[in-house]
C-alpha positions as CSV (number, residue, x, y, z in Angstrom):
1,E,79.4,106.2,125.5
2,T,79.3,103.0,127.1
3,H,79.6,99.7,124.8
4,K,78.0,96.7,126.2
5,P,80.6,94.0,125.9
6,Q,78.0,91.5,125.0
7,A,76.0,93.5,122.4
8,P,76.7,91.9,118.8
9,P,78.6,93.5,116.2
10,A,76.6,95.6,113.8
11,T,75.8,94.1,110.6
12,M,74.5,95.9,107.4
13,T,70.9,96.7,108.4
14,S,67.7,98.0,107.1
15,P,66.3,101.1,109.1
16,S,62.5,100.6,108.4
17,K,61.7,96.9,107.6
18,K,63.6,95.1,110.3
19,R,64.3,92.3,108.1
20,T,66.2,89.1,109.1
21,A,68.4,87.2,107.0
22,G,71.9,85.5,107.4
23,T,75.1,86.9,106.4
24,G,78.4,85.4,106.2
25,A,80.4,83.6,108.7
26,G,81.1,85.7,112.0
27,S,78.0,88.0,111.5
28,A,75.9,88.5,114.7
29,S,73.2,91.2,114.1
30,Q,70.6,90.5,111.5
31,E,68.5,93.7,112.3
32,A,67.2,95.0,109.0
33,M,67.8,98.0,107.3
34,R,65.5,100.4,105.2
35,R,65.1,104.2,105.3
36,Q,64.1,105.8,108.8
37,S,61.8,108.5,107.5
38,P,58.5,107.3,106.2
39,R,58.2,106.4,102.4
40,K,55.2,106.7,100.2
41,R,54.1,103.5,98.5
42,M,54.1,104.1,94.6
43,G,53.9,102.2,91.3
44,S,57.6,101.6,90.9
45,A,57.8,98.4,88.9
46,P,58.2,99.8,85.7
47,V,60.8,102.0,86.9
48,L,62.9,99.5,88.6
49,S,64.4,97.4,85.5
50,A,67.3,97.7,83.3
51,A,65.1,98.5,80.2
52,Y,63.9,101.6,81.8
53,L,67.6,102.9,82.1
54,Q,68.4,101.9,78.6
55,R,65.6,103.7,77.1
56,H,67.4,107.0,78.0
57,S,67.7,109.3,74.9
58,S,70.2,111.8,76.4
59,K,72.5,112.3,79.2
60,N,70.1,114.7,80.7
61,D,67.5,112.2,80.2
62,L,69.5,109.3,82.0
63,V,69.9,111.7,84.9
64,R,66.1,112.0,85.1
65,R,65.7,108.2,85.1
66,L,68.3,107.5,87.5
67,R,66.5,110.0,90.0
68,N,63.1,108.1,89.1
69,V,65.0,104.7,90.2
70,V,66.5,106.3,93.3
71,E,62.9,107.5,94.3
72,A,61.5,104.3,93.6
73,L,64.0,102.0,95.2
74,S,63.1,104.0,98.5
75,D,59.5,102.8,98.3
76,E,58.7,100.7,101.5
77,A,56.9,98.2,99.6
78,V,60.1,97.1,97.2
79,E,61.5,93.7,98.2
80,P,64.1,91.6,96.8
81,N,63.1,88.4,94.6
82,S,59.5,89.7,94.6
83,P,57.2,88.9,91.6
84,D,56.0,92.2,91.8
85,Y,59.6,93.6,91.2
86,P,60.6,91.4,88.2
87,G,63.1,93.9,86.7
88,L,64.8,94.7,90.0
89,G,67.7,92.2,89.6
90,G,68.5,93.2,86.1
91,L,68.6,96.8,87.1
92,A,70.9,95.8,90.2
93,S,73.2,94.4,87.4
94,V,73.3,97.1,84.9
95,L,74.2,99.8,87.7
96,V,77.4,98.3,88.1
97,D,78.3,98.4,84.2
98,D,80.9,101.1,83.6
99,R,78.6,102.8,81.4
100,Y,76.6,103.9,84.4
101,L,79.0,103.6,87.3
102,N,81.9,105.1,85.5
103,H,80.3,107.4,83.0
104,R,82.1,110.3,81.9
105,D,79.6,112.6,83.3
106,K,79.6,113.4,87.1
107,E,76.0,113.5,87.5
108,V,75.4,109.9,86.2
109,R,78.2,108.8,88.3
110,L,76.7,110.2,91.2
111,H,73.0,109.3,90.7
112,T,74.3,105.7,89.8
113,V,75.9,105.8,93.4
114,L,72.9,106.7,94.9
115,A,71.0,104.0,93.2
116,C,73.4,101.7,94.4
117,M,73.4,102.7,98.0
118,E,69.4,102.1,97.9
119,I,70.0,98.5,96.2
120,F,72.4,97.8,99.3
121,A,69.5,98.9,101.5
122,V,66.8,96.9,99.6
123,Y,69.0,93.8,99.6
124,A,70.7,93.9,102.9
125,P,72.2,92.2,104.4
126,E,73.7,90.4,101.2
127,P,74.0,92.6,97.9
128,P,73.4,91.3,94.7
129,W,76.7,91.8,93.2
130,N,79.7,89.4,93.1
131,E,83.2,90.8,94.9
132,Q,84.8,92.6,92.0
133,E,81.3,94.5,91.2
134,I,81.0,95.3,95.1
135,L,84.6,96.9,94.9
136,R,83.8,98.7,91.9
137,V,80.9,100.2,93.6
138,F,82.7,101.4,96.9
139,V,85.3,102.8,94.6
140,Q,83.0,105.1,93.0
141,M,81.0,105.5,96.4
142,I,84.4,106.8,97.8
143,R,85.0,109.2,95.1
144,Q,81.6,110.9,95.7
145,L,81.9,111.0,99.2
146,A,85.1,112.8,98.9
147,N,83.3,115.9,97.7
148,L,81.7,116.2,101.1
149,S,84.8,118.0,102.3
150,H,84.1,121.1,100.2
151,C,80.3,121.1,100.5
152,T,79.4,122.1,104.2
153,S,76.1,123.8,103.9
154,P,72.8,123.0,102.0
155,A,73.5,125.8,99.7
156,S,76.4,123.8,98.2
157,A,75.8,121.8,95.0
158,N,75.1,118.1,95.6
159,Y,75.2,118.7,99.6
160,D,72.1,116.7,100.0
161,H,73.1,113.8,97.7
162,Y,76.6,113.7,99.6
163,T,75.5,113.6,103.2
164,N,72.9,111.1,102.0
165,I,75.5,108.7,101.0
166,L,77.2,109.4,104.4
167,H,73.9,108.9,106.3
168,Q,73.5,105.4,104.4
169,L,77.0,104.2,105.3
170,A,76.0,105.0,109.1
171,E,72.3,104.2,109.2
172,V,72.5,101.1,106.9
173,K,75.9,100.3,107.9
174,V,76.9,99.6,104.3
175,G,80.8,99.6,105.0
176,V,79.9,96.1,106.9
177,V,79.7,94.6,103.3
178,L,83.4,95.2,102.9
179,V,84.3,93.8,106.5
180,E,82.3,90.5,105.5
181,L,84.1,90.5,102.2
182,I,87.4,90.5,104.0
183,R,86.5,87.8,106.2
184,S,85.3,85.6,103.5
185,L,88.6,85.7,101.5
186,D,91.5,83.3,102.3
187,P,94.8,85.4,102.9
188,S,95.9,84.1,99.4
189,G,93.0,85.6,97.7
190,T,89.8,83.8,96.9
191,S,86.9,83.2,98.7
192,S,85.9,79.8,100.2
193,Q,82.3,80.3,99.1
194,R,83.1,81.5,95.6
195,D,80.4,80.1,93.1
196,D,81.3,82.5,90.4
197,F,82.8,81.0,87.3
198,S,82.4,83.8,84.9
199,G,86.5,84.3,84.5
200,E,86.2,87.6,85.9
201,E,89.5,88.4,88.0
202,E,89.5,87.4,91.7
203,T,89.5,89.5,94.5
204,S,92.1,89.3,97.1
205,R,91.9,90.1,100.7
206,E,94.4,92.8,100.4
207,E,92.4,94.6,97.7
208,A,89.3,94.5,99.7
209,T,91.2,95.9,103.0
210,E,92.9,98.5,100.8
211,V,89.3,99.7,99.5
212,L,87.8,99.7,103.3
213,C,90.9,101.9,104.4
214,D,90.1,104.4,101.7
215,L,86.4,104.5,102.7
216,I,87.4,105.1,106.6
217,R,90.1,107.6,105.3
218,T,87.7,109.5,103.2
219,I,85.1,109.4,106.0
220,I,87.1,110.5,108.7
221,H,89.0,113.5,106.4
222,C,85.9,114.7,104.4
223,I,84.5,116.0,107.8
224,N,85.0,120.2,107.9
225,I,84.6,122.1,110.8
226,E,81.6,123.7,109.3
227,H,79.6,120.8,108.8
228,P,76.6,120.6,111.0
229,A,76.7,118.2,114.2
230,E,74.3,115.3,112.3
231,V,77.3,114.7,109.5
232,F,79.8,114.5,112.0
233,M,77.9,111.9,114.1
234,N,77.2,110.1,111.0
235,A,80.7,109.8,110.3
236,I,81.7,108.4,113.6
237,E,78.3,106.0,113.3
238,A,79.7,104.9,109.8
239,V,83.3,104.1,110.7
240,A,82.3,102.5,114.2
241,A,80.0,99.9,112.3
242,C,83.1,98.4,110.5
243,I,85.1,98.2,113.6
244,D,82.2,96.6,115.6
245,E,81.9,94.0,113.0
246,F,85.7,93.0,113.3
247,Y,85.1,92.3,116.9
248,N,88.6,92.3,118.7
249,N,90.5,91.8,115.5
250,T,90.8,94.8,113.7
251,P,93.5,94.6,111.1
252,I,96.5,96.8,111.2
253,P,96.0,99.0,108.3
254,V,92.5,100.1,109.5
255,L,93.8,100.6,112.7
256,D,96.2,103.0,111.0
257,E,93.7,104.9,109.4
258,I,92.1,105.7,112.8
259,L,95.3,106.4,114.6
260,A,97.2,108.5,112.3
261,P,94.7,111.5,112.6
262,I,94.7,110.9,116.4
263,G,98.6,111.2,116.5
264,A,98.5,114.6,114.5
265,G,96.6,116.1,117.6
266,P,93.4,118.0,118.1
267,V,94.7,121.3,116.6
268,V,96.3,121.9,113.1
269,Y,97.4,125.0,111.4
270,V,95.6,125.8,108.1
271,T,95.7,128.5,105.6
272,N,94.5,132.0,106.8
273,P,91.7,133.3,104.7
274,A,92.4,137.0,106.0
275,A,96.1,136.3,104.7
276,V,94.9,135.1,101.2
277,A,92.4,138.3,101.2
278,A,95.3,140.2,102.0
279,A,97.7,139.2,99.1
280,A,95.0,139.6,96.7
281,A,94.5,143.2,97.9
282,I,98.1,143.8,98.0
283,N,98.6,142.5,94.4
284,E,95.6,144.7,93.1
285,Q,97.2,147.8,95.0
286,K,100.4,147.0,93.2
287,K,98.7,146.9,90.0
288,K,97.0,150.3,90.4
289,R,100.1,152.1,91.3
290,G,102.0,150.6,88.6
291,K,99.5,152.0,86.1
292,K,99.9,155.7,87.5
293,G,103.5,155.3,87.3
294,G,104.0,155.8,91.1
295,A,106.2,153.9,93.6
296,S,104.8,150.7,94.9
297,V,104.3,151.2,98.3
298,V,102.4,148.4,100.2
299,T,99.9,149.9,102.7
300,I,98.2,146.8,103.7
301,K,99.5,145.0,106.8
302,M,99.8,141.1,106.0
303,P,98.3,138.8,108.8
304,P,99.6,135.6,109.6
305,E,99.6,133.2,106.8
306,Q,98.3,130.4,109.0
307,I,96.0,129.9,112.0
308,Q,95.1,127.3,114.2
309,Q,92.0,125.3,113.8
310,A,90.3,122.2,115.7
311,N,91.2,119.1,113.8
312,Q,88.0,117.8,112.7
313,S,89.6,114.5,111.5
314,Y,90.9,113.9,115.0
315,R,87.5,114.5,116.7
316,V,85.9,112.0,114.3
317,A,88.7,109.4,115.1
318,A,88.5,109.9,118.7
319,G,84.7,109.7,118.5
320,V,85.0,106.5,116.8
321,L,87.7,105.0,119.5
322,R,85.4,106.0,122.3
323,K,82.2,104.4,120.5
324,T,84.0,100.9,119.9
325,E,86.3,101.2,122.8
326,D,85.1,97.5,124.1
327,R,85.9,96.2,120.6
328,I,89.1,97.7,119.3
329,S,91.1,98.2,122.7
330,N,92.7,94.8,122.2
331,S,93.8,95.3,118.8
332,V,95.1,98.9,119.4
333,A,97.2,97.6,122.3
334,N,98.8,94.7,120.3
335,L,99.7,97.4,117.7
336,L,101.2,99.7,120.1
337,N,102.9,97.2,122.2
338,G,104.4,95.6,118.8
339,L,105.7,99.1,117.9
340,L,107.1,99.6,121.4
341,A,108.9,96.3,121.5
342,G,110.2,96.7,117.7
343,D,108.2,93.7,116.7
344,A,109.1,93.1,112.9
345,L,106.0,91.6,112.0
346,I,104.0,94.4,113.3
347,V,106.2,97.2,112.2
348,D,106.3,95.9,108.8
349,Q,102.5,96.0,108.4
350,T,102.1,99.5,109.9
351,N,102.9,103.2,108.7
352,I,103.0,104.0,112.3
353,S,106.8,105.0,113.2
354,S,108.0,102.9,116.4
355,A,109.8,103.6,119.5
356,D,113.1,103.0,117.5
357,A,111.9,105.2,114.6
358,P,112.1,102.2,112.1
359,S,110.8,104.0,109.1
360,S,114.3,104.7,108.1
361,A,114.8,101.0,107.4
362,S,111.5,100.8,105.7
363,N,110.5,102.3,102.1
364,K,107.2,103.2,103.6
365,S,106.4,106.7,104.7
366,S,105.5,107.2,108.3
367,T,102.3,109.0,108.9
368,S,102.5,109.2,112.6
369,D,104.7,108.0,115.6
370,V,103.8,105.9,118.5
371,W,104.7,108.2,121.1
372,S,102.3,111.0,119.8
373,I,99.6,108.4,119.6
374,I,99.8,107.2,122.9
375,Y,100.1,110.7,124.5
376,E,96.8,111.4,122.9
377,L,95.2,108.3,123.5
378,H,95.6,108.8,127.1
379,K,93.1,111.6,126.9
380,I,90.7,110.0,124.8
381,S,90.4,106.4,126.4
382,T,92.5,105.1,129.2
383,Q,91.4,101.7,128.7
384,V,93.1,101.2,125.2
385,L,96.3,101.9,127.2
386,T,95.8,99.5,129.9
387,T,98.2,96.8,128.6
388,V,100.7,99.5,127.2
389,I,101.7,101.5,130.0
390,G,103.8,98.7,131.6
391,N,105.8,98.6,128.4
392,L,106.5,102.2,128.6
393,A,108.3,102.6,131.9
394,P,111.6,100.7,130.5
395,L,111.7,102.7,127.4
396,L,111.3,105.8,129.2
397,L,114.1,104.9,131.6
398,N,116.3,104.2,128.4
399,E,115.6,107.7,127.1
């Protein structure tokens, strides 16, 4: 795709109402965010309160109430700080409590995350939680999203819920909240705009960056070859929204998450299902012959244990690079040039091994090497390599 250099970065938006509000410093687009599909209006005010959830009589009743909350939050009439929904702020507060967000039951945790995704949409672009609460929501969100890797069709349990989380990340651009949080935090940790004196543990930029990296890694690696095209495209959109918001200053740990699957190449070896089935059949055959007292003669031919398969993580990462080419190219080039030059400052921040394989001098394990990444990048986005090519010639002559 062609990316317009002058286009503003994508901030967390609301697909239906086109709401406008200020975000943190550095944000550009204030387009609003709500669900694209038309929503019916409903009498949802009594449901949208902390008291409604607290009146649950059992785990199943709590799940039912959470489902009602999610449906009520999708009502296009719901507005933050509206006198029509006096309990909305209290509801948002209790949703991030451990008794819901980290409940021992997986269905409660899942539907709490779904409700939080709707809260992100209603309050966009500024969620109603403090820094630590935002991170807790994302940590549980990531855990739920990871389940998408083995849910590949609508017939799979909770498939619609997991794909909805990914859709919200793509359409509402919820991941941008983490980018804003990272930018608002001083390198030492605290936010220059912090006004929370509750005594809660302060959030560090490193902690927020780690959660964002976990989110991007999960999105890229949860896409299965059996997923429909819409899921694949939503994964690209969700990650691209975060990269766009950094605008030419993407942190090295985030670049690692995108470049590592690129370095792995477009094809991977996976376990051959036919080999698994054949091994099971051979074992069954041996058991039957053992019971009859005969010699254990195997008559089943064993297929190859591994087969080649398209690397979906590579495809998602490549799609992100193409979509954000104008915004990510400088950051990628600086990282690659630093690795090729053996820049100690850059080498220390990345898990990608440099031209001189410095991973042996570091405690960190290398996820990929700079040469493999450069080789694949020339097939994906030559623009990224514009300032890198000149540094390759002397290195190749020394080989």
